[in-house]
C-alpha positions as CSV (number, residue, x, y, z in Angstrom):
1,M,-38.0,91.6,46.2
2,T,-34.5,92.3,45.6
3,R,-32.0,91.8,43.1
4,Y,-28.5,91.2,43.5
5,D,-26.3,91.8,40.6
6,L,-23.0,89.4,41.1
7,R,-21.9,89.7,37.5
8,H,-18.5,91.6,38.2
9,L,-17.2,88.1,40.4
10,K,-17.1,85.9,37.2
11,D,-17.0,82.8,38.1
12,E,-16.5,83.0,41.5
13,F,-20.4,84.4,42.4
14,Y,-21.5,81.0,44.4
15,D,-20.2,82.3,47.7
16,R,-21.4,85.3,47.7
17,M,-24.9,83.5,46.3
18,I,-25.5,81.3,49.4
19,E,-24.4,84.0,52.1
20,I,-27.4,86.5,50.2
21,L,-29.4,83.8,50.8
22,N,-28.2,83.2,54.0
23,D,-27.8,85.8,55.5
24,E,-29.9,88.8,53.8
25,V,-32.7,87.5,52.5
26,K,-35.7,86.0,54.7
27,A,-38.0,83.1,55.0
28,G,-41.1,84.2,51.8
29,E,-38.7,86.5,50.2
30,I,-37.7,86.6,46.6
31,S,-34.5,87.5,44.9
32,I,-33.4,87.8,41.7
33,F,-29.2,86.8,41.0
34,L,-27.5,88.3,37.8
35,F,-24.4,86.7,36.7
36,E,-21.7,86.1,34.0
37,V,-21.7,82.8,32.5
38,G,-18.8,81.2,30.9
39,D,-19.9,77.8,29.9
40,F,-23.3,76.2,31.4
41,T,-21.8,74.5,34.1
42,A,-22.5,77.4,36.3
43,I,-26.3,77.3,35.7
44,Q,-26.7,73.7,37.0
45,K,-24.0,74.6,40.2
46,S,-26.7,77.2,41.0
47,A,-29.3,75.9,40.4
48,D,-28.3,72.2,42.6
49,L,-26.8,75.2,45.6
50,V,-29.9,77.0,45.8
51,K,-32.3,72.9,46.4
52,E,-29.2,72.6,48.7
53,S,-29.7,75.6,50.8
54,G,-33.6,74.7,50.6
55,C,-34.6,77.6,48.6
56,E,-36.9,76.9,46.1
57,L,-35.6,78.1,42.1
58,M,-38.2,79.2,40.5
59,N,-37.1,80.5,37.6
60,S,-34.3,80.2,35.1
61,V,-33.9,83.1,32.3
62,K,-30.6,83.4,29.9
63,F,-31.1,87.5,30.4
64,N,-28.8,88.3,27.1
65,E,-25.9,86.7,25.1
66,V,-23.3,86.4,28.4
67,D,-25.6,87.0,31.5
68,W,-27.6,84.2,33.1
69,T,-30.3,85.9,35.8
70,I,-32.4,83.1,38.3
71,V,-35.0,84.0,40.2
72,V,-35.6,82.6,44.2
73,K,-38.3,82.3,46.5
74,K,-37.0,81.2,50.2
Protein backbone atom coordinates (compact mmCIF):
# COMPACT_ATOMS: atom_id res chain seq x y z
CA MET A 1 0.00 0.00 0.00
CA THR A 2 1.38 3.37 -1.04
CA ARG A 3 0.18 6.84 -0.08
CA TYR A 4 0.33 9.64 -2.63
CA ASP A 5 -0.01 13.20 -1.37
CA LEU A 6 -1.42 15.30 -4.20
CA ARG A 7 -2.50 18.28 -2.07
CA HIS A 8 0.21 20.52 -3.51
CA LEU A 9 -1.46 20.23 -6.93
CA LYS A 10 -4.71 21.85 -5.66
CA ASP A 11 -7.48 21.29 -8.28
CA GLU A 12 -5.00 20.00 -10.87
CA PHE A 13 -4.38 16.56 -9.33
CA TYR A 14 -6.46 14.47 -11.75
CA ASP A 15 -3.81 13.93 -14.43
CA ARG A 16 -1.19 12.98 -11.86
CA MET A 17 -3.56 10.55 -10.12
CA ILE A 18 -4.32 8.76 -13.41
CA GLU A 19 -0.62 8.75 -14.32
CA ILE A 20 0.18 7.07 -10.99
CA LEU A 21 -2.60 4.51 -11.42
CA ASN A 22 -1.51 3.68 -14.96
CA ASP A 23 2.28 3.73 -14.54
CA GLU A 24 3.23 3.16 -10.90
CA VAL A 25 0.57 0.98 -9.28
CA LYS A 26 0.68 -2.76 -9.97
CA ALA A 27 -2.40 -4.94 -10.42
CA GLY A 28 -3.86 -5.92 -7.06
CA GLU A 29 -2.15 -3.08 -5.18
CA ILE A 30 -3.97 -0.62 -2.98
CA SER A 31 -3.13 3.08 -3.16
CA ILE A 32 -4.19 5.98 -0.98
CA PHE A 33 -4.56 9.40 -2.59
CA LEU A 34 -4.74 12.55 -0.53
CA PHE A 35 -5.97 15.70 -2.23
CA GLU A 36 -7.37 19.09 -1.32
CA VAL A 37 -11.03 19.85 -1.97
CA GLY A 38 -12.25 23.33 -2.74
CA ASP A 39 -15.75 22.27 -3.66
CA PHE A 40 -17.09 18.77 -3.74
CA THR A 41 -16.90 18.31 -7.52
CA ALA A 42 -13.35 16.99 -7.08
CA ILE A 43 -14.70 14.04 -5.11
CA GLN A 44 -17.12 12.89 -7.78
CA LYS A 45 -14.63 13.55 -10.58
CA SER A 46 -11.92 11.53 -8.83
CA ALA A 47 -14.38 8.65 -8.31
CA ASP A 48 -15.34 8.76 -11.98
CA LEU A 49 -11.69 8.77 -13.07
CA VAL A 50 -10.93 5.77 -10.86
CA LYS A 51 -13.81 3.83 -12.41
CA GLU A 52 -12.80 4.85 -15.95
CA SER A 53 -9.25 3.63 -15.30
CA GLY A 54 -10.58 0.16 -14.46
CA CYS A 55 -9.76 0.39 -10.76
CA GLU A 56 -12.00 0.00 -7.72
CA LEU A 57 -12.75 2.85 -5.34
CA MET A 58 -12.67 1.18 -1.94
CA ASN A 59 -13.14 4.20 0.33
CA SER A 60 -13.62 7.95 0.18
CA VAL A 61 -13.21 9.88 3.42
CA LYS A 62 -12.94 13.48 4.51
CA PHE A 63 -9.53 13.66 6.17
CA ASN A 64 -9.86 17.07 7.81
CA GLU A 65 -11.44 20.44 6.96
CA VAL A 66 -9.87 20.75 3.49
CA ASP A 67 -8.35 17.39 2.60
CA TRP A 68 -9.94 14.26 1.17
CA THR A 69 -8.60 10.71 1.03
CA ILE A 70 -9.56 7.99 -1.42
CA VAL A 71 -8.44 4.38 -1.30
CA VAL A 72 -8.12 2.67 -4.67
CA LYS A 73 -7.43 -0.94 -5.65
CA LYS A 74 -6.00 -1.58 -9.08
